[in-house]
C-alpha positions as CSV (number, residue, x, y, z in Angstrom):
1,M,184.5,114.6,80.2
2,S,180.8,116.1,80.9
3,N,178.9,117.4,78.2
4,N,179.6,121.1,79.5
5,S,183.2,120.4,79.2
6,L,183.0,119.3,76.3
7,K,181.0,122.1,75.2
8,I,183.6,124.5,76.6
9,V,186.3,122.7,74.6
10,Q,184.4,123.2,71.5
11,T,183.7,126.5,71.4
12,I,186.9,127.5,72.1
13,N,188.4,125.1,69.1
14,Q,185.7,127.5,67.1
15,L,186.9,130.4,68.0
16,E,190.1,129.1,67.1
17,W,189.7,128.3,64.0
18,L,187.5,131.6,63.0
19,I,190.8,133.6,63.8
20,Q,193.2,131.6,62.1
21,T,191.3,132.6,58.6
22,D,194.2,133.8,56.6
23,L,192.3,137.3,54.8
24,G,195.8,139.0,54.6
25,H,197.7,136.0,52.8
26,R,200.4,135.8,55.2
27,G,201.0,132.2,54.7
28,I,200.3,131.0,58.3
29,H,198.8,127.8,57.1
30,R,200.5,127.9,53.5
31,I,201.4,124.0,53.5
32,P,198.5,121.7,54.9
33,A,200.4,119.1,56.5
34,E,202.6,121.4,58.8
35,N,202.2,125.0,59.5
36,L,202.2,128.0,62.3
37,C,198.4,127.1,62.9
38,T,199.1,123.0,63.0
39,F,201.8,123.7,65.2
40,C,200.3,125.7,68.2
41,Q,196.6,124.0,67.7
42,G,195.1,124.4,71.2
43,N,197.3,126.6,72.5
44,L,194.2,129.4,72.8
45,F,192.5,126.9,75.2
46,Q,195.8,126.1,76.9
47,A,196.0,130.3,77.6
48,I,192.4,130.3,78.7
49,Q,192.8,127.6,80.9
50,F,195.8,129.4,82.9
51,L,194.0,132.6,83.1
52,A,190.9,131.1,84.3
53,V,192.7,128.8,86.8
54,H,194.3,131.8,88.3
55,Q,191.4,133.9,88.2
56,G,192.1,137.4,89.7
57,C,195.8,137.4,89.4
58,E,197.5,140.4,87.8
59,V,198.4,139.9,84.0
60,A,201.0,142.4,81.8
61,I,199.7,142.8,78.3
62,V,202.6,144.3,75.8
63,T,202.1,145.5,72.5
64,G,203.3,148.1,69.9
65,F,205.3,147.7,66.7
66,Y,206.8,151.0,65.2
67,I,206.7,151.7,61.5
68,P,209.2,154.4,60.9
69,D,209.0,154.7,57.2
70,A,205.3,155.3,57.4
71,N,203.6,158.2,56.5
72,P,203.5,159.5,59.1
73,P,206.0,157.5,61.2
74,A,203.9,155.3,63.8
75,P,202.9,152.2,65.3
76,E,201.0,150.1,63.3
77,N,197.0,149.8,64.5
78,D,196.9,146.1,64.9
79,G,197.9,145.3,68.7
80,P,196.7,148.0,70.2
81,G,192.9,147.8,69.6
82,G,193.6,143.6,71.2
83,A,195.3,144.9,73.9
84,L,192.9,147.3,75.2
85,F,190.2,144.7,74.6
86,L,192.1,142.4,76.5
87,A,192.7,144.8,79.7
88,R,189.2,146.1,79.5
89,G,187.7,141.8,79.4
90,L,190.4,140.8,82.2
91,N,189.0,143.9,84.6
92,M,185.7,143.3,84.0
93,L,186.2,139.6,84.8
94,G,188.3,140.7,88.0
95,Y,191.8,140.7,86.7
96,H,194.4,143.8,87.3
97,T,196.3,144.6,84.2
98,L,199.6,146.4,83.3
99,L,199.7,147.9,79.8
100,I,203.2,147.7,78.5
101,T,204.9,149.4,75.6
102,D,207.4,152.0,74.8
103,E,207.6,155.5,73.5
104,Y,207.2,154.8,70.4
105,G,204.0,152.8,70.7
106,K,202.5,154.7,73.6
107,V,200.2,157.4,71.9
108,P,197.8,154.8,70.5
109,L,197.2,153.3,74.0
110,E,197.2,156.3,75.8
111,Q,194.2,157.2,73.5
112,G,192.7,154.0,74.3
113,C,192.8,154.3,77.9
114,E,191.0,157.8,77.6
115,L,188.5,156.7,75.3
116,F,188.0,153.5,77.8
117,E,188.5,155.5,81.1
118,D,185.5,153.7,82.6
119,E,186.1,150.1,81.8
120,L,189.9,150.6,82.7
121,K,190.1,151.3,86.3
122,N,192.1,148.2,87.4
123,T,194.7,149.0,84.8
124,T,198.1,150.7,85.2
125,F,200.7,151.8,82.1
126,F,204.2,151.0,82.2
127,N,206.8,152.9,79.6
128,F,209.4,150.4,78.8
129,P,212.5,152.2,78.2
130,V,214.3,151.7,74.9
131,P,218.1,152.0,75.6
132,K,219.3,148.8,76.0
133,E,221.5,149.2,79.4
134,E,218.3,150.7,81.3
135,A,216.1,148.1,79.8
136,E,218.3,145.4,81.0
137,V,218.2,146.8,84.7
138,V,214.4,147.1,84.6
139,A,213.7,143.5,83.2
140,K,215.7,142.4,86.0
141,K,213.6,144.2,88.4
142,F,210.4,144.1,86.6
143,F,209.4,141.1,88.7
144,E,210.2,142.4,92.1
145,D,208.2,145.8,91.5
146,H,205.0,143.2,90.3
147,P,205.4,140.2,92.9
148,N,201.4,139.7,91.8
149,L,202.1,139.3,88.0
150,K,201.2,135.4,86.7
151,C,200.7,136.3,83.5
152,L,202.5,137.8,80.4
153,I,200.8,138.5,77.2
154,S,202.4,139.9,74.2
155,I,199.9,140.8,71.2
156,E,201.6,141.9,67.7
157,R,204.9,142.9,69.4
158,V,208.2,142.4,67.4
159,G,211.0,140.3,69.0
160,P,214.4,139.8,68.1
161,C,215.1,137.3,65.3
162,H,217.1,134.2,65.1
163,T,220.6,133.7,65.5
164,L,222.6,130.5,64.8
165,S,222.7,130.0,68.5
166,S,218.9,130.2,69.1
167,F,218.0,128.2,66.0
168,L,220.2,125.6,67.2
169,N,218.6,125.5,70.5
170,Q,215.2,125.6,69.5
171,S,213.2,122.4,70.6
172,E,213.4,121.0,67.3
173,K,217.1,120.2,66.8
174,P,218.1,120.9,63.3
175,G,220.4,118.3,61.2
176,K,223.2,119.5,59.0
177,D,220.9,119.9,55.7
178,E,219.0,122.5,58.1
179,I,221.8,124.3,59.3
180,E,222.8,125.3,55.7
181,I,219.4,126.0,55.0
182,F,219.5,128.7,57.6
183,R,222.7,130.0,56.9
184,I,221.3,130.7,53.6
185,K,217.5,131.5,54.4
186,G,218.1,133.1,58.0
187,P,218.6,136.6,58.8
188,G,222.4,136.6,57.9
189,N,224.4,139.9,59.5
190,L,221.2,140.9,60.6
191,A,221.0,138.1,63.4
192,G,219.4,139.1,66.6
193,E,218.0,142.3,65.2
194,Y,213.8,143.1,65.3
195,L,212.9,143.0,61.7
196,N,209.5,143.9,60.1
197,M,207.9,141.9,57.4
198,R,209.9,143.5,54.8
199,G,212.8,142.5,56.6
200,I,214.0,145.9,57.4
201,P,215.3,146.6,61.0
202,V,213.2,148.7,63.5
203,T,215.8,147.8,66.4
204,N,216.3,151.5,67.2
205,Y,212.3,152.3,67.4
206,T,211.7,149.0,69.5
207,A,212.5,148.6,73.5
208,P,213.7,145.2,74.4
209,I,210.6,144.2,76.4
210,H,211.1,140.6,75.1
211,Q,213.4,140.3,78.2
212,I,210.9,139.9,80.5
213,F,209.6,137.0,78.7
214,N,213.4,135.4,79.4
215,K,212.6,132.8,81.6
216,E,216.1,133.4,83.1
217,N,214.2,136.8,84.8
218,H,211.1,135.2,86.2
219,P,211.4,134.7,90.0
220,S,209.9,131.2,89.7
221,K,208.0,128.8,87.1
222,S,204.9,130.3,88.0
223,I,205.2,133.1,85.2
224,F,202.9,131.7,82.4
225,S,203.5,133.9,78.7
226,I,201.3,133.8,76.1
227,G,202.5,135.0,72.7
228,I,200.0,136.5,70.0
229,G,201.4,137.1,66.2
230,D,200.2,136.7,62.4
231,G,203.1,136.9,60.7
232,G,206.2,135.0,62.2
233,N,208.3,138.0,63.6
234,E,206.5,138.6,66.8
235,I,207.5,137.7,70.5
236,G,205.9,134.0,70.9
237,M,206.7,132.6,67.5
238,G,210.1,131.4,68.8
239,S,208.0,128.0,70.2
240,I,207.6,127.4,66.6
241,P,210.7,125.7,64.8
242,W,212.3,128.0,62.6
243,R,211.9,125.7,59.4
244,I,207.9,126.0,59.4
245,I,207.6,129.6,59.6
246,S,210.4,129.6,56.5
247,E,208.5,127.3,54.9
248,N,205.0,129.1,55.2
249,I,205.3,132.8,55.1
250,L,204.5,133.7,52.0
251,N,206.7,136.9,51.3
252,H,209.7,134.6,51.1
253,L,211.4,136.1,54.1
254,G,210.1,133.9,56.9
255,G,213.3,132.7,57.6
256,K,215.1,135.9,57.9
257,I,212.2,137.5,60.3
258,A,211.2,134.8,62.6
259,C,211.3,135.7,65.8
260,Q,213.3,133.5,68.7
261,V,211.4,134.3,71.8
262,P,209.2,131.3,72.5
263,T,206.1,131.8,74.9
264,D,204.3,128.9,77.2
265,A,201.3,129.2,74.7
266,T,201.7,130.7,71.0
267,I,198.4,131.7,69.6
268,V,198.2,132.2,65.6
269,S,196.0,134.6,64.1
270,G,195.2,136.0,60.8
271,V,195.1,139.4,62.7
272,S,196.3,139.5,66.0
273,N,193.8,141.8,67.4
274,W,191.1,139.0,66.6
275,A,193.0,136.7,68.9
276,G,192.8,139.4,71.5
277,Y,189.0,139.3,71.3
278,S,188.8,135.6,71.2
279,L,191.0,135.0,74.3
280,V,188.4,137.4,76.3
281,A,185.3,135.5,74.4
282,G,186.9,132.0,75.1
283,L,187.6,133.2,79.2
284,C,184.1,134.4,79.6
285,V,182.8,130.9,78.4
286,F,185.3,129.1,80.8
287,L,184.3,131.3,83.5
288,N,180.7,131.0,82.9
289,Q,180.2,134.6,82.6
290,V,179.1,134.9,78.7
291,K,177.0,137.6,79.5
292,K,179.8,140.0,80.7
293,Y,181.3,139.8,76.7
294,D,178.2,142.1,75.9
295,K,179.4,144.3,78.4
296,I,182.6,144.6,77.0
297,Y,182.0,144.5,73.2
298,S,180.1,146.8,71.4
299,E,180.5,147.8,67.3
300,Q,180.2,151.3,68.4
301,G,183.0,151.1,70.7
302,E,185.6,149.4,68.6
303,T,184.5,151.6,66.1
304,K,185.3,155.0,67.7
305,L,188.8,153.8,68.5
306,I,190.4,152.5,64.8
307,E,188.3,155.9,63.7
308,H,190.3,157.8,66.3
309,Y,193.4,156.2,65.0
310,F,192.7,157.3,61.4
311,Q,191.7,161.0,62.4
312,T,194.7,161.5,64.5
313,K,197.0,159.8,62.5
314,S,198.4,157.9,65.6
315,A,198.3,154.6,64.4
316,V,198.8,153.1,60.6
317,D,197.5,150.1,58.8
318,G,200.7,148.1,58.9
319,K,200.3,146.5,55.4
320,L,199.5,149.8,53.6
321,G,201.8,152.0,55.5
322,H,199.6,155.2,56.2
323,P,196.2,155.9,58.4
324,A,193.4,153.8,57.2
325,L,189.8,152.6,58.3
326,S,191.7,149.2,57.8
327,I,194.2,147.0,59.6
328,D,196.5,145.0,57.8
329,G,195.3,145.9,54.6
330,I,191.7,144.4,55.5
331,D,188.6,147.0,55.5
332,W,187.3,147.6,58.9
333,E,183.8,146.3,58.2
334,I,185.4,143.1,57.5
335,H,187.2,143.1,61.5
336,L,183.3,143.9,62.6
337,K,182.1,140.9,60.7
338,I,184.9,138.7,62.8
339,L,184.0,140.3,65.9
340,N,180.4,139.5,65.3
341,L,181.1,136.0,64.3
342,I,183.3,135.6,67.6
343,W,180.2,137.0,69.9
344,A,177.4,134.4,68.1
345,I,180.0,131.3,68.5
346,I,180.0,132.0,72.4
347,N,176.2,132.8,72.2
348,I,175.3,129.6,70.3
């Protein structure tokens, strides 16, 4: 490995370590020896490498996590910011992007598309239907309608929790004792539902976009999927053995909410938006276009977005349950420090 290649790997690894800081105390690495982060270590590099090798391809970005019991009911503000940053960054680097959400998650994305209109010239918007029957038809035709699509990215998008069947079909085959533990700590009669961090179903407010991540719906093996999450219940977390999520997530509901949908690369982050920022930053490093990151990121631009969500009450802090200048209970000023550390890592 050349010195330049080694530096790229080291830089992306530093980004991965940074975003795995668990400031929200979710428990993503509660057990040091075996946790969500150790299981997915290196997946940020894997995702960046695929995008770099397929530079200029079409990329679909999925987000939107609706909170019906928030005041007011709205999507959470973790996810849309990261999705918009990904779209802007990928556009700047020559990719065409497709932003996907549903009726319940569309407003924050639409607002962001207006704010960053000049940076999203190569981005289109797709509103996925909520009714199950209609969604199944759309999912089956999705890749016919987008023949140039090579990559799917889900960022902070809830997916269905495990059923006994999905639990038994994970790559790490469970033993008899584990099956009994699953029956006790698993979702029980909520199997297959979409559950928030408190274990409350949000199925009625969530289009089954996870269906496009199902390999059976892919026209070929050339579609690469990336899942980004911070709590265990997001699309992509099905790549991690149920046991690990159950043992690590701190609310004692990890086994109940754990998502069954796997992805080719799963990026675990303290806050999902941070992974979106780092994916763009790492790709700039890999493509030797670090200066372009400065054209994408500014404190002013990202702050304007979160302030707009707060002022219009279009998105809420998912942990607090109301509009706030914070994300996942963490003050916005702290998120800016993470963003500036990402900038520092790729500019060393």
